C-alpha positions in Angstrom: -0.2 0.2 0.0 2.7 2.3 0.8 4.5 1.5 -2.3 1.4 2.5 -4.4 1.1 5.8 -2.5 4.5 6.4 -3.3 4.3 5.8 -6.8 1.0 7.8 -6.9 3.3 10.6 -5.1 5.5 10.5 -8.2 3.1 10.4 -10.7 1.3 13.5 -9.3 4.5 15.3 -8.9 5.6 14.6 -12.1 2.3 15.9 -13.7 2.7 18.9 -11.7 6.2 19.7 -12.9 5.2 19.0 -16.6 1.8 21.0 -17.0 0.1 23.1 -14.9 -3.3 21.7 -13.7 -5.6 20.9 -16.5 -2.9 21.9 -19.3 -2.4 18.1 -19.9 -5.5 17.6 -21.6 -5.9 21.0 -23.5 -6.6 21.2 -27.1 -4.7 24.1 -28.7 -5.4 24.9 -32.3 -3.7 27.7 -34.6 -4.1 29.2 -37.8 -1.0 30.7 -39.2 -1.1 33.1 -42.4 1.6 34.9 -44.3 0.7 37.0 -47.1 4.2 38.1 -49.2 3.4 38.1 -52.8 0.8 40.7 -53.2 -0.3 41.2 -57.2 -1.2 44.9 -56.8 0.9 46.5 -54.4 4.0 46.4 -52.6 5.6 42.7 -51.9 6.3 42.0 -48.5 9.5 39.8 -48.0 9.5 38.6 -44.3 5.3 37.8 -43.7 6.0 34.2 -45.5 9.4 33.4 -43.4 7.6 34.6 -40.3 4.7 32.5 -40.7 6.6 29.4 -41.0 8.8 29.7 -38.3 5.6 30.7 -36.0 3.9 27.6 -37.2 7.1 25.4 -36.7 7.2 26.8 -33.1 3.7 26.0 -32.1 3.8 22.3 -33.5 6.9 21.5 -31.5 5.3 22.9 -28.4 1.5 21.1 -28.0 -0.4 22.6 -30.7 -2.4 19.7 -32.0 -3.8 21.3 -35.1 -1.7 24.0 -36.7 -2.8 25.2 -40.2 -0.3 27.0 -42.1 -1.1 29.3 -45.2 0.7 31.8 -47.3 -0.1 34.3 -50.3 -3.8 33.5 -49.8 -6.1 35.5 -52.2 -9.8 36.5 -50.9 -11.5 33.2 -51.5 -8.7 31.0 -50.3 -8.3 33.3 -47.1 -12.2 32.9 -46.6 -12.2 29.1 -47.0 -9.0 28.8 -44.4 -10.8 30.8 -41.8 -14.0 28.7 -42.1 -12.2 25.6 -41.6 -10.4 27.1 -38.5 -13.7 28.1 -37.5 -14.9 24.3 -37.1 -11.2 23.2 -35.8 -11.8 26.1 -32.8 -15.1 25.0 -32.0 -14.4 23.4 -28.7 -10.8 23.8 -28.3 -9.1 25.4 -25.3 -7.1 27.6 -26.7 -7.0 29.1 -30.8 -4.7 31.5 -31.7 -4.9 33.2 -35.0 -1.3 34.7 -36.5 -1.5 37.0 -39.7 1.5 38.7 -41.4 0.6 40.9 -44.4 -0.9 44.2 -45.5 -3.8 45.4 -43.2 -5.8 48.6 -43.5 -8.3 50.7 -41.5 -11.4 52.7 -43.0 -13.8 54.3 -41.1 -12.9 52.7 -38.0 -13.0 49.1 -39.4 -10.1 47.1 -39.6 -9.2 44.8 -42.8 -6.8 42.0 -43.4 -5.8 42.3 -47.3 -5.7 39.1 -49.4 -2.9 38.9 -52.2 -5.2 39.3 -55.1 -7.1 42.8 -53.7 -7.1 45.6 -55.9 -9.5 48.1 -53.6 -9.8 50.8 -56.2 -12.4 52.1 -54.1 -13.7 51.7 -50.5 -16.7 49.6 -51.6 -14.5 46.8 -53.0 -13.5 46.3 -49.0 -16.3 44.3 -48.6 -15.7 41.7 -51.8 -11.9 41.9 -51.4 -10.8 42.0 -47.8 -11.2 40.1 -44.8 -12.9 42.2 -41.6 -10.9 42.0 -38.1 -14.4 41.2 -36.6 -14.9 38.2 -38.7 -11.5 36.9 -37.5 -12.6 37.4 -33.9 -15.7 35.5 -34.6 -14.1 32.5 -35.6 -11.1 32.6 -32.8 -14.3 33.3 -30.2 -15.4 29.8 -30.7 -12.3 28.6 -28.3 -13.3 27.9 -24.4 -10.5 29.1 -22.3 -8.2 31.5 -24.4 -8.7 33.2 -27.9 -5.6 35.0 -29.2 -5.2 37.3 -32.6 -1.9 38.2 -33.2 -1.7 40.8 -36.2 1.8 41.7 -37.9 -0.2 43.6 -40.1 0.6 47.6 -39.5 2.8 48.0 -42.5 2.5 50.7 -44.7 0.2 49.8 -47.3 0.0 51.9 -50.5 -3.3 50.6 -51.7 -5.2 52.6 -48.9 -3.6 56.0 -50.7 -5.2 55.5 -54.0 -8.4 54.0 -53.1 -11.3 56.5 -54.2 -13.7 56.8 -51.1 -17.5 57.2 -51.1 -19.3 60.4 -50.0 -20.2 59.2 -46.6 -16.7 58.4 -45.7 -16.0 61.4 -43.5 -12.0 60.8 -43.2 -9.4 59.2 -45.3 -7.5 55.9 -44.6 -5.3 56.0 -41.4 -2.0 54.6 -41.1 -2.0 51.2 -39.4 -4.8 49.7 -37.6 -7.8 51.1 -35.4 -8.0 50.3 -31.8 -10.7 47.9 -30.6 -12.1 46.6 -27.8 -12.8 42.8 -27.9 -15.1 41.2 -25.7 -14.5 38.3 -23.2 -11.5 36.2 -22.8 -9.9 37.5 -26.0 -6.5 39.2 -26.8 -5.8 41.0 -30.0 -2.1 41.4 -30.3 -1.0 44.5 -32.9 2.7 44.7 -34.0 2.4 48.4 -33.5 0.1 50.5 -31.3 -3.1 51.6 -33.2 -2.4 54.4 -36.0 1.2 53.4 -36.3 3.0 51.7 -38.7 5.0 48.6 -38.1 8.4 47.7 -39.7 9.2 44.7 -42.0 12.6 44.2 -40.9 16.0 43.9 -42.7 16.6 40.1 -42.0 14.7 37.3 -42.5 11.8 38.2 -39.8 10.2 41.4 -38.8 11.1 42.5 -35.4 7.7 41.6 -34.1 8.2 38.0 -35.3 11.7 38.1 -34.1 10.2 38.3 -30.4 7.4 36.3 -30.8 9.9 33.6 -31.9 12.1 34.0 -28.7 9.0 34.5 -25.9 6.0 33.1 -27.2 6.5 29.4 -26.1 8.2 29.9 -22.9 6.8 27.2 -20.5 4.5 28.7 -17.8 4.9 32.2 -19.3 1.5 34.2 -18.8 0.4 35.3 -22.0 0.0 38.9 -20.9 3.6 38.9 -19.6 5.0 37.3 -22.6 3.3 40.2 -25.0 5.0 42.5 -22.4 8.2 41.0 -22.9 7.8 40.9 -26.8 7.2 44.6 -26.2 10.2 45.3 -24.7 12.4 43.6 -27.4 10.6 45.2 -30.2 11.0 48.8 -28.4 14.6 47.9 -28.0 15.1 46.2 -31.3 13.4 49.3 -33.3 15.0 52.3 -31.1 11.6 53.1 -29.4 10.1 53.7 -33.0 7.6 50.7 -32.8 5.6 49.8 -29.9 3.5 46.7 -29.8 0.2 46.7 -28.2 -2.5 44.2 -26.8 -6.1 45.0 -26.6 -8.6 42.9 -24.6 -8.7 41.3 -20.9 -8.5 37.9 -19.4 -9.3 36.8 -16.1 -7.2 36.8 -13.2 -5.7 33.1 -13.7 -2.6 32.5 -15.3 -2.7 31.5 -18.7 0.2 30.4 -20.7 0.2 29.5 -24.0 3.1 26.2 -22.9 2.1 24.8 -19.6 5.3 25.4 -17.5 7.2 23.5 -14.8 6.0 24.0 -11.2 7.5 23.2 -7.8 5.8 20.0 -6.4 3.8 20.9 -3.5 5.1 18.6 -1.0 8.5 17.1 0.1 10.2 14.2 -2.2 12.9 11.7 -1.7 15.6 11.5 -3.9 13.9 8.6 -5.5 10.9 10.6 -5.9 12.8 13.5 -7.8 14.6 10.9 -10.0 11.3 9.4 -10.9 9.8 12.9 -11.5 12.8 14.1 -13.6 12.5 11.0 -15.4 8.8 11.4 -16.0 9.5 15.1 -16.9 12.0 13.8 -19.5 10.2 11.5 -21.3 7.0 14.2 -21.3 9.5 17.0 -22.6 10.9 15.0 -25.7 10.6 16.5 -29.0 10.5 20.4 -27.5 13.9 22.0 -27.0 12.2 24.6 -24.9 10.8 22.1 -22.5 13.7 20.0 -22.6 15.6 22.9 -21.7 13.4 23.6 -18.9 13.9 20.0 -17.7 17.9 20.4 -18.0 17.7 23.5 -15.8 15.0 22.4 -13.5 16.7 18.9 -12.9 20.4 19.7 -13.3 21.1 17.7 -10.3 20.1 14.5 -11.9 21.2 12.2 -14.7 17.9 13.3 -16.6 19.0 17.1 -16.7 22.3 15.6 -18.7 19.9 13.3 -20.6 17.7 16.8 -21.6 21.0 18.5 -22.4 22.2 15.5 -24.6 18.7 15.1 -26.4 18.7 19.1 -27.0 22.2 18.3 -28.4 20.7 15.8 -30.3 17.9 17.5 -31.7 20.1 20.8 -32.6 22.4 18.1 -34.5 19.4 16.3 -36.3 18.1 19.8 -36.9 21.6 20.7 -38.6 21.4 17.5 -40.6 18.0 18.1 -41.8 19.2 21.6 -42.5 22.1 20.5 -44.1 20.1 17.8 -46.2 17.8 20.2 -47.0 20.3 22.7 -47.8 22.0 19.9 -50.1 18.6 18.7 -51.6 17.7 22.4 -51.9 21.4 22.8 -54.1 20.8 19.5 -55.9 17.5 20.9 -56.9 19.1 24.1 -57.9 21.7 22.4 -59.7 19.3 20.3 -61.4 17.1 23.3 -62.2 20.3 25.1 -63.1 21.0 22.2 -65.7 17.4 22.2 -66.8 17.7 25.7 -67.3 20.8 25.8 -69.1 19.5 22.7 -71.3 16.5 24.6 -72.1 18.3 27.8 -73.1 20.4 25.4 -75.4 17.3 23.9 -76.4 15.9 27.2 -77.2 18.8 28.8 -78.8 19.1 26.0 -81.2 15.3 26.4 -82.2 16.0 30.2 -82.2 18.7 29.6 -84.4 16.8 27.1 -86.5 13.7 29.2 -86.9 16.7 32.1 -87.7 17.6 30.0 -90.5 14.3 29.3 -91.8 13.4 32.9 -91.6 16.3 33.8 -93.7 15.5 31.1 -96.2 12.1 32.3 -96.2 13.5 35.8 -96.7 15.7 34.7 -99.3 12.6 33.2 -101.3 10.5 36.3 -100.9 13.5 38.3 -102.4 14.0 36.0 -105.2 10.2 35.6 -105.7 10.2 39.7 -105.8 12.9 40.1 -107.8 11.3 37.6 -110.4 8.1 39.3 -109.7 10.0 42.7 -110.6 11.7 41.3 -113.8 8.2 40.0 -115.2 6.6 43.5 -114.2 9.4 45.1 -116.0 9.2 43.0 -118.9 5.5 43.1 -119.3 5.9 46.9 -118.7 8.1 47.1 -121.4 6.2 44.7 -124.0 2.9 47.3 -122.9 5.0 50.2 -123.7 6.2 48.6 -127.1 2.8 47.7 -127.7 1.4 51.3 -127.1 4.1 53.0 -129.4 3.7 50.4 -132.0 -0.3 51.3 -131.6 0.5 54.7 -131.2 2.7 54.9 -134.5 -0.1 52.8 -136.6 -2.6 55.0 -135.1 -0.4 58.3 -136.4 0.3 56.4 -139.4 -3.4 55.8 -140.2 -4.4 59.2 -138.9 -2.1 60.7 -141.4 -3.5 58.5 -144.1 -7.0 59.4 -142.9 -6.4 63.0 -143.3 -4.8 62.8 -146.5 -7.6 60.7 -147.6 -10.0 63.5 -146.2 -8.0 66.4 -147.9 -8.2 64.7 -151.2 -11.8 64.2 -150.7 -12.5 67.5 -149.5 -10.4 69.0 -152.3 -12.5 66.8 -154.8 -15.8 67.9 -153.0 -14.9 71.6 -153.1 -13.8 71.2 -156.8 -17.2 69.8 -157.6 -19.1 72.2 -155.1 -17.1 74.8 -157.5 -18.1 73.4 -160.6 -21.9 72.8 -159.6 -21.8 76.2 -158.3 -20.5 77.9 -161.5 -23.0 75.8 -163.5 -25.7 77.1 -161.4 -24.4 80.5 -161.4 -24.2 80.4 -165.3 -27.6 79.2 -165.2 -28.6 81.8 -163.1 -27.2 84.7 -165.0 -28.7 83.1 -168.3 -32.3 83.1 -166.7 -31.3 86.7 -165.4 -30.2 87.7 -168.7 -33.3 86.3 -170.3 -35.7 88.4 -168.2 -36.5 92.0 -168.7 -34.4 94.5 -166.9 -36.2 96.2 -164.2 -35.1 99.1 -161.8 -33.5 97.7 -158.7 -36.2 98.1 -156.0 -36.0 100.5 -153.1 -34.0 99.4 -150.2 -31.6 97.3 -152.7 -28.4 96.4 -150.5 -30.1 97.1 -147.3 -28.5 93.7 -146.1 -25.0 94.5 -146.9 -22.4 93.6 -144.3 -20.8 90.9 -141.9 -23.6 88.5 -140.5 -22.8 85.7 -137.7 -24.7 82.5 -138.3 -25.4 80.1 -135.5 -26.7 76.9 -136.3 -28.3 74.0 -134.0 -29.0 70.4 -135.0 -29.9 68.2 -132.5 -28.9 65.0 -134.3 -25.7 66.4 -135.7 -22.1 65.9 -134.8 -21.5 68.5 -133.4 -24.9 69.6 -132.5 -24.3 73.3 -132.7 -21.9 75.5 -134.3 -21.3 79.5 -135.3 -19.5 81.0 -138.6 -19.5 84.3 -140.4 -20.6 85.1 -144.1 -20.5 88.3 -145.7 -23.2 89.9 -148.0 -22.0 92.7 -150.5 -24.9 94.7 -151.9 -27.5 92.0 -152.8 -24.9 89.2 -153.2 -24.1 86.6 -150.8 -21.5 83.8 -151.6 -22.4 80.3 -152.8 -26.3 81.8 -152.6 -29.1 84.0 -153.5 -30.8 87.2 -151.5 -33.7 88.7 -152.8 -34.8 92.2 -151.9 -37.2 91.3 -149.7 -34.8 89.4 -147.7 -35.4 85.8 -148.6 -31.8 83.9 -148.5 -30.3 80.8 -149.4 -26.8 79.5 -149.6 -24.5 76.5 -149.0 -21.7 76.8 -146.6 -19.0 74.4 -145.7 -19.3 73.4 -142.0 -15.6 72.7 -140.9 -16.8 71.7 -137.3 -18.0 68.1 -139.0 -15.5 65.3 -138.8 -15.1 65.5 -142.9 -16.2 69.4 -143.4 -19.6 68.5 -145.0 -21.7 71.1 -146.8 -24.9 72.6 -145.0 -27.5 74.1 -147.4 -29.3 76.9 -145.6 -32.7 78.6 -146.4 -34.6 81.3 -144.6 -35.1 85.3 -144.4 -33.4 88.0 -142.9 -35.2 91.1 -141.5 -33.3 94.2 -140.3 -30.3 93.3 -138.3 -31.6 89.4 -137.7 -32.5 86.5 -139.2 -33.5 82.8 -139.2 -34.4 79.4 -141.0 -33.8 75.9 -141.8 -30.6 73.8 -142.7 -30.0 70.5 -144.1 -26.9 68.4 -144.8 -27.1 66.8 -148.1 -25.1 63.5 -147.2 -26.7 63.1 -144.0 -30.4 63.3 -144.3 -30.7 63.2 -140.1 -28.4 66.1 -139.6 -30.9 69.1 -140.0 -32.0 71.8 -137.8 -32.7 75.8 -137.5 -30.2 79.0 -137.8 -30.5 82.4 -136.5 -28.6 85.4 -137.8 -27.2 88.4 -136.4 -25.6 91.4 -138.0 -22.2 92.1 -136.3 
């Protein structure tokens, strides 16, 4: 019975040394998001590194469900929060960590997915995640709800955003102050309305401090954030001050259960068993093994803990070396593949260049042949035109010579006919009794302009001049009363045809009809005006 009691004392003491109270049965869950690769604003180099390191630290210290996400767009970020809400339901501790861009508009805080454009404030509802929705998901845990936001960086999206008429103030720097209800803590990497630094190393100053203090065994979460604050202030020369909002109960609430002194005196054997149990429970966590090594340094298990830490460090180094070797091998393979791809691409480029050159040569040859053919055709056309022009000119010359011959023959015939008619008229006149010249004789003497118009003639109109000497008109007859007829060669016609005119003159004008003897269709009217 005494042996059983001693074993119970040892077990109870061991449990007290490793986990405070109910911490052994606690369910702790976390969602860790790091957004670095923003598509429409400044890329942040550290959030992804910070998130990976935070998630690794949480897994190593008893958080049973740690979801790590990075570079999430709006839909992926909403889906990750929905799934985390299910995991947080009924958990003792729910922790949300976010690294990336954040913004505050009109008193509302938003976390920015990587695909957000935010051209106007009305886009926030469809492109950003509200801090209120994050707290609603974290608030499903039973004992402790923590939201850690390393999101107070300078965000250029807010500077270019178009605000609606109802927004009375512009976008502010950093995030706005909040007052969460219940056992909820909201930790900002910088006080409300101020900016946080992204850092020049692998991690931001805030993430560096969290990695150092967050998993300290037994350290109350409020004191832990106080130590983080002090380290960030020192690292940024008082330029960045982290801040927490919200309140907790009076109980000590650590993120990682700590080692506490047993409430009763124990024997050397009890301490030995306690150290053994503590060592067994601390395996896998460097920080808890370090606590065992310090608290039980007077036992062999303190040494075992130090050796285990060294082995873990060595294994981690080996893993790092293996990862580095794998990374180098992958980089070398990638480099080789890239070089081969470049060589292949260069070969293909040269092949295409040769094909292009050959195609260009063919195009030049085709163009040269086409130009030669066009030049030959043009020369042939020009020669044909010249020959046709020469033939036409010769034909026209022959036609003109023929027309000249015909016109000469026609003029000779007309003259002969006119002479014959005139002789006949003179014979008739000579045969008539001689009478005195009537009054008004010679009143039509002078130069007259004859204008003719024949619709079916070619051309259809024209004019020429005639001269009346006394009562005589050339190639015609004029009566004292003004009746007149005469013949006239019309030079406007293609072959200078003769028109026969008849009508009457009165005063300084006259009119009548005409016809062309060899072309019955060519006839019309004429008018006369004395010049």
